[in-house]
Phi, psi and omega in degrees: 000141177285156179304315177306313182295319176311307183296320184294315181301311176306312175307306179302313179301317178296311176303312171304320181290325184293314182299320176294319175297317178301314175295320171306317177292322179295315181301318177298318185293321185290318181292320182288334175291314180301306183306313185291317183294324176295323188276354175290330183279128178299146179302143180083350180253134176240147180303151171283340183264327183228090183295149182296324180267005175283129179303150187303324188295331182274344190286326186276344191290132175297147174284137184289326181078196185273014182275128179278164166308319180302323182295309181302318180288327174296320181288323178296327173291322177298307174299323172296322176287349192276175179259029170290129176229151185212135169279351181273332181206154172294151184293328182284349183261358185286138172247159184238145178221126178285119177274313179196168173231133177234099191060247177260019181256135178247127177265117192245135174257124184259127176217158174242135186264123176265191175303309184239013179200172178244134173244136168283134187257320183194169174230128180239161178233127179243113178259106189286328182294312189257359174059040178248146176234118184236130176276111182242029178297312188274320174212118181299326180281347185225077181282155181256124182278126180258143177268144186204167186289107187287336176298346180279346180302328189285318178291330172290321180294323176293316187269342183245118183295000000 
């Protein structure tokens, strides 16, 4: 065997062992980070976001909060009556999630549900006190005001705290 071939084979073996070692090191680092994070929580205390005994399928689900189904129905009706348009989904297929509430303003996530995933379509801000519906998807500081059926605002005030 020529010396060049021997050098080539040794080089390939060395590179392949380095790649395997790097992958193993990364895998150990990922595992140790998870173990360290989990061990930081004192025994008997569980995190609010990810309870220790909850199955993985329940960990990522959003919390429903204090909002009733009637509240969600009213918000959906308001959005359906609005001039909001999306190229990503038909308006009747859009679902609503209340992200948070700041005083009288509800921050809404609009999404479409596919077979195995959800896609966020837009973010809206609904101000109950001022009866404003605004699209804040592009810029929170420069929202696009949307028109909607204002007669639905009384139902909103009744159904959403």
